[in-house]
N, C-alpha and C positions, 0 to 999 in steps of 0.2 A: 718791473711797469706792468700795469694792467691796460687793456683796452676796452672802452664802453661805446656801446653805439643806442644812440637815443632815435628810436623809430617814432614818426609823429603822422597822424592822419591832417594833412593840411584842409582849412576851411570847413574845419568839422562842422564847428557849431552854427552858420548859415546854412550848412548842407542839410541838419536836421531839422531848420524848419519848414524844409519844403517837403516833411514830410506830414504836415498836420498836425492838428493838436493829440490825433490819437496817434501817437508815435512811441511813447514809452516802451509798452512792452516791445515793438519792433526793435527799438535801439538795444534794449538790452540781450536779446538775441542774437544781432548784429554785434553787439559788442563781445559776445561769448564766443563766437564764430571767429571774429578777427583774431582773438587773444589764443583761441587753439590753433590757426593755423600760422599764427606769429612765431608761436612757442615751438612748434613742430618743424617748422621750416629751419630754426636757427639753432634747434636741440640735434636733428641729422648733424650738424656741423660741429659738434662739440659745444655748443655755446648753451646760454640759459637766460629767460627772460623773465623780468619782471613790471608789473605795474606799476606805473607811476602816476598816471591817471589813465581814463577809460579810451582818451584819444591819444594816449604816451604812452611807451613801455622803453625800459631801460634792458640793455641785453650786455653781457658779459662777451665779449667775441674776440678772446686772444689766439691768434694764430690767423682771423679769418680775414680775406684781402677784399680789398676793394670790388676786385670782378667777382667775388662770390657773393657779397653785400647786393652787388648789380643785377645777382642770377635770381637772388630771393627776393629782391623788388620786382622783377618780371613777371616773377610765378605770383605775389603776392597781387601785382595789377591786372593779370590773367583770371582772377580770383574775384575779385572787387573792383569793375568796372567803371563803378561810379564812384570810387574814391581816389584820392593824389593822395599820396605818401612819398614821406621822407625819412632820411637816413642822417644822422649825423654821426661821425666817429672821430673819439677822441681817446688820448693816453695819456698816462701820466702815474708818478709813484704813490699816488693811493686813490680809491675811487672816487673821493670828491675832485681830486684835480682831475681827472680824465673825463669828469662830466662835464667840468667848465672847457675844458679843451674840446668837446663837441661842442658845447653851446657856444663858445665863441667862434668857430666854425661857421657856423649857421648864422651866426648874427652879423659875420663879416661877408659871407656869402663866398667863403673859399672852398672852392666846389673840388672834388676826388674826380667826380663824373656826374657831368652837369645833365647829360640826357636821362640819366637813373634817378635824380635828385638825389645825392650825395654828396654829403659836405665833410669837409677833414680830411684827415689823411690817416691810415693805417702806420702802425709802427711795431718794433718788436717786443712785444708783450709776453713775457712765458711765464707769470705767476699770479694767479688768482687767489684769495683766501675768503674764503665765504663761511659765516657763521651761521648754523640753524638753532635757533632757540626758542623752545615750548615752556609752558605750565608745567610746572610738576605736580604729578598725580591730580590732573584735572577734573577725572572720574569723579573725584570726591568734593572737588568744588561744585561739580552741578546735581549733586544729593544736598547741596546747601541753599542755592541761590536759583533763581529763574533763568532761562534759557538766554532772556533778554537783557539781565543783569549781568550776566555771563559776557555778552558782546560789549556790555558799555566798560566792563571792566578790560578787557582784552584791547579796546581802543585806546584806554587811559593808557595802559601798557605802552604800548605802539606809540601813542606820540611822545613820553616819555624816553622809551628807546630811542627813537629819533633824532629826539633834540641830543639825548647823551652821545651819542654815535655820532653824530654831526660836528659834535667839539672834535671830534677826531679824525675827521675828514673820512667819514665811512657815510655808507647809505643804506638805509633800512627799508625793509619791503615787508609787508603782511600778505601771507600766505594762505588765509584764512583757517579756520577754527582758531587754535591758539599757537600758532605757528607763525615766525619771521624767521627770516634770512638779513643777515646782516653783508654786506659786502666791503672786506674791512681790511684789505692790504694795508701795511705797516703797524696793526694792532696787536700789541703783545697779550698773553693770556692774563698778565695781572691788571693791563688797561682797561679789558674785556669785562673782569670780575669787577672791578672799579665801577663802570658805566653800568654796569647790570645791577649793581645793589644800590644805585642812584634812583634809577627808573624804578625801582619797586619799595624804595623808602616811604613806610607807611601803608603799605598795601599788605595784607596778610597771606602774600604767596608765595614762591619760589620760584625761580626759572632755572634749567638746564641750560646749556650751552654747549654743542657740539661745533667744534673748529675743523675746517677743511683747506686744505693747502695743497694746489693741482697748477697744471700748466695752463688748464681750460677751465672756462667757467661750468664745464659741467662735472668735470673730474672734481673740481674742487668742491661742488654743492653736493656732489655724491659722498666724499669723503667726509663732509660737515654731518650729513645723515648717517653714517656709520658710525661716525662719532657719538653722536645723540643716541643712538642705538646702543651702544656700549655703556654708557649711562646707565641706562636703564639695566642692563645687563648685571652691571657691578651694582646696582640697586637691589636687584633679585636677589643678589649673592650678601647682602646686608654691607656690601661697601660703598657708603656717602662722598659721590664725587660730582661736583656741580658744574663744573669745567672739563674738556677730553679734547685732543685736538690730534689728527688722523693728516698725515704728509702722505700724498701718494707720485 
């Protein structure tokens, strides 16, 4: 069972219009600050946050109570007095099921804490599985094509990974550079390998995939990155392995 929280800035679109036409640079700076603070506050409680859109974030929140969500909500409200944020908590056997639980709780106005604008309810979630995927030897790629062409290629891969892993009830997020993370409870190494191979079919690159399994989102993400580092270490020793799993 995994617990996910969807954090949303409410009324963000209409609010941005009040800033006038010369607003885009302001919004980019504001969005960066909000993400920094949301990530910081959840990470302090052993969670990890991913962008869904610039006005919406997904957090893996195993072990985080409604009261702790409300504490984070209060801290965000004290920083961003002009913005109104809400949270929806959901749990399920897979990441997609947990996200739908959160989505439905918001849609049905099922409040866990109405004053703090928190929907849904917590659950005993004690397993998070996260994959950290990156392009193998991306520095060699940068020597062959331009920076913008690399970005276009990475976005194509992201779209394909998102499609393939969604078929397996998993959620894929772009981290920047050539890195992705997939919240992938219930997906085996064999299924991950199959999804990755389909995502890069017809593209002359290889992907490495570190799988981390832990009780919290932060621990699972840390283990996934350690697994990815292990793949690189093995490669330096002449041992080629594209998928590696660490359980902590």
